[in-house]
BAMIGU-893717 format. One record per atom (N, C-alpha, C, O, CB): residue number from 1; residue in three letters; chain; atom name; x, y, z. Coordinates in steps of 0.1 Angstrom, whole numbers, padded with zeros to 4 digits. Each point is the difference from the previous one (the first is absolute). Glycine has a CB too. Example, Ala and Ser with C-alpha at 12.3 -4.5 7.8 and 13.67 -1.06 7.14 Angstrom:
<atoms>
+-----+-----+----+----+-------+-------+-------+
:   i :  aa : ch : at :    px :    py :    pz :
+-----+-----+----+----+-------+-------+-------+
:   1 : ALA :  A :  N :  0132 : -0057 :  0078 :
:   1 : ALA :  A : CA : -0009 :  0012 :  0000 :
:   1 : ALA :  A :  C :  0009 :  0012 :  0000 :
:   1 : ALA :  A :  O :  0010 :  0000 :  0007 :
:   1 : ALA :  A : CB : -0029 : -0012 :  0005 :
:   2 : SER :  A :  N :  0015 :  0023 : -0019 :
:   2 : SER :  A : CA :  0009 :  0011 :  0000 :
:   2 : SER :  A :  C : -0008 :  0011 :  0008 :
:   2 : SER :  A :  O :  0005 :  0011 :  0001 :
:   2 : SER :  A : CB :  0007 : -0017 : -0023 :
+-----+-----+----+----+-------+-------+-------+
</atoms>
This chain:
<atoms>
+-----+-----+----+----+-------+-------+-------+
:   i :  aa : ch : at :    px :    py :    pz :
+-----+-----+----+----+-------+-------+-------+
:   1 : UNK :  A :  N : -1416 :  1143 : -0696 :
:   1 : UNK :  A : CA : -0006 :  0005 :  0012 :
:   1 : UNK :  A :  C :  0011 :  0001 :  0008 :
:   1 : UNK :  A :  O :  0009 : -0008 : -0001 :
:   1 : UNK :  A : CB : -0032 : -0001 :  0000 :
:   2 : UNK :  A :  N :  0022 :  0023 :  0011 :
:   2 : UNK :  A : CA :  0012 :  0005 :  0006 :
:   2 : UNK :  A :  C : -0003 : -0005 :  0014 :
:   2 : UNK :  A :  O : -0010 : -0007 :  0002 :
:   2 : UNK :  A : CB :  0015 :  0027 : -0017 :
:   3 : UNK :  A :  N :  0004 : -0018 :  0024 :
:   3 : UNK :  A : CA :  0003 : -0015 :  0008 :
:   3 : UNK :  A :  C :  0002 :  0017 :  0012 :
:   3 : UNK :  A :  O : -0004 :  0011 : -0003 :
:   3 : UNK :  A : CB :  0021 : -0045 : -0015 :
:   4 : UNK :  A :  N : -0012 :  0029 :  0029 :
:   4 : UNK :  A : CA :  0000 :  0008 :  0011 :
:   4 : UNK :  A :  C :  0016 :  0009 : -0004 :
:   4 : UNK :  A :  O :  0002 :  0012 :  0001 :
:   4 : UNK :  A : CB : -0019 : -0030 :  0018 :
:   5 : UNK :  A :  N :  0025 :  0007 : -0023 :
:   5 : UNK :  A : CA :  0017 :  0010 : -0004 :
:   5 : UNK :  A :  C :  0000 :  0005 : -0014 :
:   5 : UNK :  A :  O :  0010 :  0004 : -0004 :
:   5 : UNK :  A : CB :  0007 : -0020 :  0019 :
:   6 : UNK :  A :  N : -0028 :  0016 : -0024 :
:   6 : UNK :  A : CA : -0004 :  0016 : -0007 :
:   6 : UNK :  A :  C : -0001 :  0008 : -0002 :
:   6 : UNK :  A :  O :  0006 :  0008 : -0006 :
:   6 : UNK :  A : CB : -0009 : -0011 :  0007 :
:   7 : UNK :  A :  N : -0014 :  0000 :  0012 :
:   7 : UNK :  A : CA : -0007 :  0012 :  0006 :
:   7 : UNK :  A :  C :  0010 :  0007 :  0012 :
:   7 : UNK :  A :  O : -0006 :  0009 :  0005 :
:   7 : UNK :  A : CB : -0019 : -0021 : -0011 :
:   8 : UNK :  A :  N :  0037 :  0010 :  0011 :
:   8 : UNK :  A : CA :  0010 :  0007 :  0011 :
:   8 : UNK :  A :  C :  0012 :  0008 : -0014 :
:   8 : UNK :  A :  O :  0007 :  0010 :  0000 :
:   8 : UNK :  A : CB : -0010 : -0034 :  0027 :
:   9 : UNK :  A :  N :  0001 :  0013 : -0036 :
:   9 : UNK :  A : CA :  0015 :  0004 : -0007 :
:   9 : UNK :  A :  C : -0010 :  0017 : -0005 :
:   9 : UNK :  A :  O :  0005 :  0011 :  0003 :
:   9 : UNK :  A : CB :  0014 : -0043 : -0015 :
:  10 : UNK :  A :  N : -0033 :  0032 :  0004 :
:  10 : UNK :  A : CA : -0002 :  0009 : -0002 :
:  10 : UNK :  A :  C : -0005 :  0011 :  0006 :
:  10 : UNK :  A :  O : -0003 :  0011 : -0006 :
:  10 : UNK :  A : CB :  0004 : -0024 : -0006 :
:  11 : UNK :  A :  N : -0003 :  0011 :  0026 :
:  11 : UNK :  A : CA :  0000 :  0011 :  0006 :
:  11 : UNK :  A :  C :  0010 :  0005 :  0009 :
:  11 : UNK :  A :  O : -0002 :  0007 :  0010 :
:  11 : UNK :  A : CB : -0017 : -0012 : -0013 :
:  12 : UNK :  A :  N :  0035 : -0001 : -0002 :
:  12 : UNK :  A : CA :  0008 :  0002 :  0002 :
:  12 : UNK :  A :  C :  0007 :  0011 : -0011 :
:  12 : UNK :  A :  O :  0008 :  0010 :  0002 :
:  12 : UNK :  A : CB : -0011 : -0032 :  0012 :
:  13 : UNK :  A :  N : -0001 :  0017 : -0022 :
:  13 : UNK :  A : CA :  0002 :  0009 : -0016 :
:  13 : UNK :  A :  C : -0008 :  0009 :  0003 :
:  13 : UNK :  A :  O :  0006 :  0010 : -0004 :
:  13 : UNK :  A : CB : -0002 : -0026 : -0014 :
:  14 : UNK :  A :  N : -0015 :  0020 :  0023 :
:  14 : UNK :  A : CA : -0008 :  0012 :  0002 :
:  14 : UNK :  A :  C :  0004 :  0008 :  0009 :
:  14 : UNK :  A :  O : -0002 :  0012 : -0002 :
:  14 : UNK :  A : CB : -0015 : -0021 : -0004 :
:  15 : UNK :  A :  N :  0021 :  0006 :  0013 :
:  15 : UNK :  A : CA :  0004 :  0008 :  0016 :
:  15 : UNK :  A :  C :  0016 :  0007 : -0006 :
:  15 : UNK :  A :  O :  0005 :  0011 :  0001 :
:  15 : UNK :  A : CB : -0018 : -0033 :  0021 :
:  16 : UNK :  A :  N :  0016 :  0010 : -0027 :
:  16 : UNK :  A : CA :  0015 :  0009 : -0004 :
:  16 : UNK :  A :  C : -0002 :  0010 : -0008 :
:  16 : UNK :  A :  O :  0005 :  0011 :  0004 :
:  16 : UNK :  A : CB :  0009 : -0028 : -0002 :
:  17 : UNK :  A :  N : -0021 :  0018 : -0016 :
:  17 : UNK :  A : CA : -0008 :  0006 : -0004 :
:  17 : UNK :  A :  C : -0005 :  0017 :  0001 :
:  17 : UNK :  A :  O :  0001 :  0010 : -0007 :
:  17 : UNK :  A : CB : -0003 : -0035 :  0010 :
:  18 : UNK :  A :  N : -0002 :  0023 :  0010 :
:  18 : UNK :  A : CA : -0008 :  0007 :  0006 :
:  18 : UNK :  A :  C :  0009 :  0009 :  0008 :
:  18 : UNK :  A :  O : -0001 :  0012 : -0003 :
:  18 : UNK :  A : CB : -0018 : -0029 :  0002 :
:  19 : UNK :  A :  N :  0028 :  0013 :  0011 :
:  19 : UNK :  A : CA :  0013 :  0002 :  0004 :
:  19 : UNK :  A :  C :  0012 :  0009 : -0007 :
:  19 : UNK :  A :  O :  0008 :  0007 :  0007 :
:  19 : UNK :  A : CB : -0015 : -0027 :  0001 :
:  20 : UNK :  A :  N :  0007 :  0017 : -0028 :
:  20 : UNK :  A : CA :  0011 :  0004 : -0004 :
:  20 : UNK :  A :  C : -0007 :  0016 : -0005 :
:  20 : UNK :  A :  O :  0005 :  0011 : -0004 :
:  20 : UNK :  A : CB :  0009 : -0037 : -0002 :
:  21 : UNK :  A :  N : -0027 :  0022 :  0009 :
:  21 : UNK :  A : CA : -0009 :  0014 : -0009 :
:  21 : UNK :  A :  C :  0001 :  0010 :  0007 :
:  21 : UNK :  A :  O :  0003 :  0012 : -0003 :
:  21 : UNK :  A : CB : -0021 : -0022 : -0006 :
:  22 : UNK :  A :  N :  0014 :  0003 :  0023 :
:  22 : UNK :  A : CA :  0005 :  0015 :  0017 :
:  22 : UNK :  A :  C :  0006 :  0004 : -0001 :
:  22 : UNK :  A :  O :  0000 :  0012 : -0001 :
:  22 : UNK :  A : CB : -0001 : -0016 :  0016 :
:  23 : UNK :  A :  N :  0016 : -0009 : -0017 :
:  23 : UNK :  A : CA :  0015 :  0012 :  0001 :
:  23 : UNK :  A :  C : -0002 :  0006 : -0013 :
:  23 : UNK :  A :  O : -0008 :  0009 :  0000 :
:  23 : UNK :  A : CB :  0028 : -0023 :  0016 :
:  24 : UNK :  A :  N : -0016 :  0013 : -0026 :
:  24 : UNK :  A : CA : -0001 :  0007 : -0019 :
:  24 : UNK :  A :  C : -0010 :  0012 :  0006 :
:  24 : UNK :  A :  O :  0004 :  0011 : -0002 :
:  24 : UNK :  A : CB : -0004 : -0037 : -0021 :
:  25 : UNK :  A :  N : -0011 :  0024 :  0028 :
:  25 : UNK :  A : CA : -0005 :  0014 :  0005 :
:  25 : UNK :  A :  C :  0009 :  0010 :  0012 :
:  25 : UNK :  A :  O :  0008 :  0008 : -0003 :
:  25 : UNK :  A : CB : -0031 : -0022 : -0003 :
:  26 : UNK :  A :  N :  0022 :  0011 :  0012 :
:  26 : UNK :  A : CA :  0010 :  0007 :  0014 :
:  26 : UNK :  A :  C :  0017 :  0002 : -0007 :
:  26 : UNK :  A :  O :  0006 :  0010 : -0004 :
:  26 : UNK :  A : CB : -0021 : -0028 :  0027 :
:  27 : UNK :  A :  N :  0017 :  0010 : -0024 :
:  27 : UNK :  A : CA :  0018 :  0005 : -0007 :
:  27 : UNK :  A :  C : -0003 :  0010 : -0011 :
:  27 : UNK :  A :  O :  0000 :  0012 :  0000 :
:  27 : UNK :  A : CB :  0013 : -0036 :  0002 :
:  28 : UNK :  A :  N : -0014 :  0015 : -0012 :
:  28 : UNK :  A : CA : -0001 :  0001 : -0012 :
:  28 : UNK :  A :  C : -0006 :  0012 : -0010 :
:  28 : UNK :  A :  O :  0002 :  0001 : -0012 :
:  28 : UNK :  A : CB :  0000 : -0023 :  0021 :
:  29 : UNK :  A :  N : -0010 :  0029 :  0000 :
:  29 : UNK :  A : CA : -0014 :  0008 : -0005 :
:  29 : UNK :  A :  C :  0012 :  0012 : -0006 :
:  29 : UNK :  A :  O :  0012 :  0002 :  0001 :
:  29 : UNK :  A : CB : -0039 : -0008 :  0022 :
:  30 : UNK :  A :  N :  0015 :  0013 : -0031 :
:  30 : UNK :  A : CA :  0007 :  0014 : -0006 :
:  30 : UNK :  A :  C :  0009 :  0007 :  0004 :
:  30 : UNK :  A :  O :  0008 :  0007 : -0005 :
:  30 : UNK :  A : CB : -0024 : -0005 :  0000 :
:  31 : UNK :  A :  N :  0011 : -0006 :  0022 :
:  31 : UNK :  A : CA :  0012 :  0011 :  0008 :
:  31 : UNK :  A :  C : -0001 : -0008 :  0016 :
:  31 : UNK :  A :  O : -0008 :  0003 :  0008 :
:  31 : UNK :  A : CB :  0002 :  0027 : -0023 :
:  32 : UNK :  A :  N :  0014 : -0040 :  0016 :
:  32 : UNK :  A : CA :  0012 : -0009 :  0009 :
:  32 : UNK :  A :  C : -0009 :  0010 :  0014 :
:  32 : UNK :  A :  O :  0005 :  0009 :  0006 :
:  32 : UNK :  A : CB :  0029 : -0016 : -0025 :
:  33 : UNK :  A :  N : -0045 :  0003 :  0020 :
:  33 : UNK :  A : CA : -0013 :  0006 :  0014 :
:  33 : UNK :  A :  C :  0009 : -0004 :  0015 :
:  33 : UNK :  A :  O :  0003 :  0008 :  0009 :
:  33 : UNK :  A : CB : -0032 : -0017 : -0025 :
:  34 : UNK :  A :  N :  0033 : -0008 :  0017 :
:  34 : UNK :  A : CA : -0001 : -0011 :  0004 :
:  34 : UNK :  A :  C :  0017 :  0002 :  0001 :
:  34 : UNK :  A :  O :  0006 :  0003 : -0010 :
:  34 : UNK :  A : CB : -0032 : -0016 :  0000 :
:  35 : UNK :  A :  N :  0032 :  0010 :  0021 :
:  35 : UNK :  A : CA :  0012 : -0007 :  0009 :
:  35 : UNK :  A :  C :  0001 : -0013 : -0007 :
:  35 : UNK :  A :  O : -0011 : -0006 :  0001 :
:  35 : UNK :  A : CB :  0008 :  0017 :  0023 :
:  36 : UNK :  A :  N :  0012 : -0017 : -0030 :
:  36 : UNK :  A : CA :  0000 : -0014 : -0005 :
:  36 : UNK :  A :  C :  0004 : -0005 :  0012 :
:  36 : UNK :  A :  O : -0008 : -0010 :  0003 :
:  36 : UNK :  A : CB :  0012 :  0011 : -0027 :
:  37 : UNK :  A :  N :  0007 :  0000 :  0034 :
:  37 : UNK :  A : CA :  0000 : -0006 :  0012 :
:  37 : UNK :  A :  C : -0010 :  0001 :  0009 :
:  37 : UNK :  A :  O : -0007 : -0010 :  0004 :
:  37 : UNK :  A : CB :  0027 :  0012 : -0007 :
:  38 : UNK :  A :  N : -0023 :  0008 :  0007 :
:  38 : UNK :  A : CA : -0008 :  0000 :  0013 :
:  38 : UNK :  A :  C : -0016 : -0002 : -0005 :
:  38 : UNK :  A :  O : -0008 : -0005 :  0008 :
:  38 : UNK :  A : CB :  0027 :  0021 :  0006 :
:  39 : UNK :  A :  N : -0023 : -0011 : -0026 :
:  39 : UNK :  A : CA : -0010 :  0004 : -0005 :
:  39 : UNK :  A :  C : -0006 :  0014 :  0008 :
:  39 : UNK :  A :  O : -0010 :  0004 : -0006 :
:  39 : UNK :  A : CB :  0007 : -0030 : -0002 :
:  40 : UNK :  A :  N :  0005 :  0031 :  0014 :
:  40 : UNK :  A : CA : -0005 :  0018 :  0002 :
:  40 : UNK :  A :  C :  0000 :  0005 : -0010 :
:  40 : UNK :  A :  O :  0007 : -0002 : -0010 :
:  40 : UNK :  A : CB :  0001 :  0007 :  0029 :
:  41 : UNK :  A :  N : -0018 :  0007 : -0018 :
:  41 : UNK :  A : CA :  0002 :  0009 : -0012 :
:  41 : UNK :  A :  C :  0014 :  0005 :  0001 :
:  41 : UNK :  A :  O :  0006 : -0001 :  0011 :
:  41 : UNK :  A : CB : -0029 :  0009 : -0013 :
:  42 : UNK :  A :  N :  0031 :  0000 : -0015 :
:  42 : UNK :  A : CA :  0009 :  0005 :  0000 :
:  42 : UNK :  A :  C : -0004 :  0016 :  0005 :
:  42 : UNK :  A :  O : -0005 :  0006 : -0010 :
:  42 : UNK :  A : CB :  0014 : -0026 : -0007 :
:  43 : UNK :  A :  N : -0008 :  0028 :  0028 :
:  43 : UNK :  A : CA : -0006 :  0011 : -0001 :
:  43 : UNK :  A :  C :  0006 :  0012 : -0014 :
:  43 : UNK :  A :  O :  0011 :  0000 : -0005 :
:  43 : UNK :  A : CB : -0014 : -0006 :  0034 :
:  44 : UNK :  A :  N : -0007 :  0013 : -0031 :
:  44 : UNK :  A : CA : -0001 :  0007 : -0016 :
:  44 : UNK :  A :  C :  0012 :  0009 :  0002 :
:  44 : UNK :  A :  O :  0004 :  0004 : -0011 :
:  44 : UNK :  A : CB : -0031 : -0003 :  0005 :
:  45 : UNK :  A :  N :  0034 :  0003 :  0016 :
:  45 : UNK :  A : CA :  0010 :  0004 : -0005 :
:  45 : UNK :  A :  C :  0015 : -0002 : -0005 :
:  45 : UNK :  A :  O :  0008 :  0008 : -0005 :
:  45 : UNK :  A : CB : -0024 : -0001 :  0016 :
:  46 : UNK :  A :  N :  0019 : -0025 : -0007 :
:  46 : UNK :  A : CA :  0006 : -0006 : -0002 :
:  46 : UNK :  A :  C : -0001 : -0004 : -0013 :
:  46 : UNK :  A :  O :  0009 : -0001 : -0007 :
:  46 : UNK :  A : CB : -0008 :  0000 :  0028 :
:  47 : UNK :  A :  N : -0017 : -0003 : -0026 :
:  47 : UNK :  A : CA : -0001 : -0008 : -0017 :
:  47 : UNK :  A :  C :  0004 :  0023 : -0011 :
:  47 : UNK :  A :  O :  0000 :  0001 : -0012 :
:  47 : UNK :  A : CB : -0033 : -0035 :  0020 :
:  48 : UNK :  A :  N :  0035 :  0043 :  0000 :
:  48 : UNK :  A : CA :  0001 :  0009 : -0008 :
:  48 : UNK :  A :  C :  0012 :  0003 : -0002 :
:  48 : UNK :  A :  O :  0004 :  0002 : -0012 :
:  48 : UNK :  A : CB : -0022 :  0004 :  0017 :
:  49 : UNK :  A :  N :  0027 : -0007 :  0008 :
:  49 : UNK :  A : CA :  0015 : -0004 :  0001 :
:  49 : UNK :  A :  C :  0011 : -0004 : -0006 :
:  49 : UNK :  A :  O :  0011 :  0004 : -0002 :
:  49 : UNK :  A : CB : -0021 : -0006 :  0014 :
:  50 : UNK :  A :  N :  0003 : -0013 : -0018 :
:  50 : UNK :  A : CA :  0005 : -0017 :  0000 :
:  50 : UNK :  A :  C : -0012 : -0002 : -0011 :
:  50 : UNK :  A :  O : -0007 : -0009 :  0005 :
:  50 : UNK :  A : CB :  0017 : -0001 :  0023 :
:  51 : UNK :  A :  N : -0013 :  0013 : -0039 :
:  51 : UNK :  A : CA : -0009 : -0007 : -0009 :
:  51 : UNK :  A :  C :  0008 : -0011 : -0001 :
:  51 : UNK :  A :  O :  0011 : -0003 : -0004 :
:  51 : UNK :  A : CB : -0023 :  0022 : -0009 :
:  52 : UNK :  A :  N :  0000 : -0024 :  0019 :
:  52 : UNK :  A : CA :  0002 : -0019 : -0012 :
:  52 : UNK :  A :  C :  0004 : -0005 :  0014 :
:  52 : UNK :  A :  O :  0000 : -0013 : -0003 :
:  52 : UNK :  A : CB :  0014 :  0015 : -0030 :
:  53 : UNK :  A :  N : -0010 : -0001 :  0047 :
:  53 : UNK :  A : CA :  0000 : -0006 :  0008 :
:  53 : UNK :  A :  C : -0007 : -0008 :  0001 :
:  53 : UNK :  A :  O : -0010 :  0000 : -0007 :
:  53 : UNK :  A : CB :  0017 :  0012 :  0012 :
:  54 : UNK :  A :  N : -0005 : -0024 :  0007 :
:  54 : UNK :  A : CA : -0006 : -0014 : -0002 :
:  54 : UNK :  A :  C : -0001 :  0001 :  0020 :
:  54 : UNK :  A :  O : -0010 : -0005 :  0005 :
:  54 : UNK :  A : CB :  0023 : -0012 : -0036 :
:  55 : UNK :  A :  N : -0004 :  0022 :  0039 :
:  55 : UNK :  A : CA :  0000 : -0004 :  0011 :
:  55 : UNK :  A :  C :  0002 :  0017 :  0005 :
:  55 : UNK :  A :  O :  0006 :  0009 : -0004 :
:  55 : UNK :  A : CB :  0002 : -0038 :  0001 :
:  56 : UNK :  A :  N : -0018 :  0027 :  0018 :
:  56 : UNK :  A : CA : -0001 :  0013 :  0009 :
:  56 : UNK :  A :  C :  0014 : -0001 : -0002 :
:  56 : UNK :  A :  O :  0007 : -0006 : -0009 :
:  56 : UNK :  A : CB : -0027 :  0006 :  0028 :
:  57 : UNK :  A :  N :  0025 :  0015 : -0001 :
:  57 : UNK :  A : CA :  0009 :  0010 : -0003 :
:  57 : UNK :  A :  C :  0013 : -0018 :  0012 :
:  57 : UNK :  A :  O :  0011 : -0004 : -0002 :
:  57 : UNK :  A : CB : -0029 :  0047 : -0002 :
:  58 : UNK :  A :  N :  0010 : -0045 :  0013 :
:  58 : UNK :  A : CA :  0006 : -0012 :  0007 :
:  58 : UNK :  A :  C : -0003 : -0009 : -0006 :
:  58 : UNK :  A :  O : -0012 :  0005 :  0001 :
:  58 : UNK :  A : CB :  0013 :  0002 :  0019 :
:  59 : UNK :  A :  N : -0003 : -0015 : -0025 :
:  59 : UNK :  A : CA :  0004 : -0013 : -0009 :
:  59 : UNK :  A :  C :  0010 :  0002 : -0011 :
:  59 : UNK :  A :  O :  0009 : -0007 : -0005 :
:  59 : UNK :  A : CB : -0033 : -0001 :  0009 :
:  60 : UNK :  A :  N :  0018 :  0020 : -0007 :
:  60 : UNK :  A : CA :  0019 :  0003 : -0013 :
:  60 : UNK :  A :  C :  0010 :  0000 :  0009 :
:  60 : UNK :  A :  O :  0011 : -0005 : -0004 :
:  60 : UNK :  A : CB : -0018 :  0023 : -0016 :
:  61 : UNK :  A :  N :  0006 : -0012 :  0032 :
:  61 : UNK :  A : CA :  0015 :  0002 :  0008 :
:  61 : UNK :  A :  C :  0003 : -0014 :  0004 :
:  61 : UNK :  A :  O :  0011 : -0006 : -0002 :
:  61 : UNK :  A : CB : -0014 :  0031 :  0012 :
:  62 : UNK :  A :  N : -0007 : -0031 : -0002 :
:  62 : UNK :  A : CA :  0006 : -0017 : -0002 :
:  62 : UNK :  A :  C :  0005 : -0010 : -0005 :
:  62 : UNK :  A :  O :  0007 : -0009 :  0005 :
:  62 : UNK :  A : CB : -0014 :  0015 :  0000 :
:  63 : UNK :  A :  N :  0001 : -0002 : -0017 :
:  63 : UNK :  A : CA :  0005 : -0008 : -0014 :
:  63 : UNK :  A :  C :  0018 :  0005 : -0008 :
:  63 : UNK :  A :  O :  0009 : -0005 : -0006 :
:  63 : UNK :  A : CB : -0041 :  0003 :  0001 :
:  64 : UNK :  A :  N :  0030 :  0016 :  0011 :
:  64 : UNK :  A : CA :  0008 :  0006 : -0004 :
:  64 : UNK :  A :  C :  0017 : -0007 :  0007 :
:  64 : UNK :  A :  O :  0011 : -0003 : -0005 :
:  64 : UNK :  A : CB : -0035 :  0025 :  0002 :
:  65 : UNK :  A :  N :  0020 : -0024 :  0016 :
:  65 : UNK :  A : CA :  0009 : -0007 :  0014 :
:  65 : UNK :  A :  C : -0001 : -0015 : -0006 :
:  65 : UNK :  A :  O :  0009 : -0009 :  0002 :
:  65 : UNK :  A : CB : -0018 :  0026 :  0024 :
:  66 : UNK :  A :  N :  0002 : -0018 : -0030 :
:  66 : UNK :  A : CA :  0005 : -0019 : -0005 :
:  66 : UNK :  A :  C :  0010 : -0003 : -0009 :
:  66 : UNK :  A :  O :  0006 : -0010 :  0001 :
:  66 : UNK :  A : CB : -0028 :  0005 :  0000 :
:  67 : UNK :  A :  N :  0023 :  0013 : -0008 :
:  67 : UNK :  A : CA :  0009 : -0001 : -0012 :
:  67 : UNK :  A :  C :  0014 :  0002 :  0002 :
:  67 : UNK :  A :  O :  0008 : -0001 : -0010 :
:  67 : UNK :  A : CB : -0026 :  0008 : -0002 :
+-----+-----+----+----+-------+-------+-------+
</atoms>
């Protein structure tokens, strides 16, 4: 018989799976439409100029400055 701990663990696993699915749809989709950092949509012009980009222009610039 499942106790409260088991039910909580099952719920946490389900929520985690849902979060992973959402992340994959938004970031790893066929055409990385959303920025992996801020979540905003990457403009079409950027996606065409830099196919496979994972970040919008602002977040990409910030990422490069951190390196």
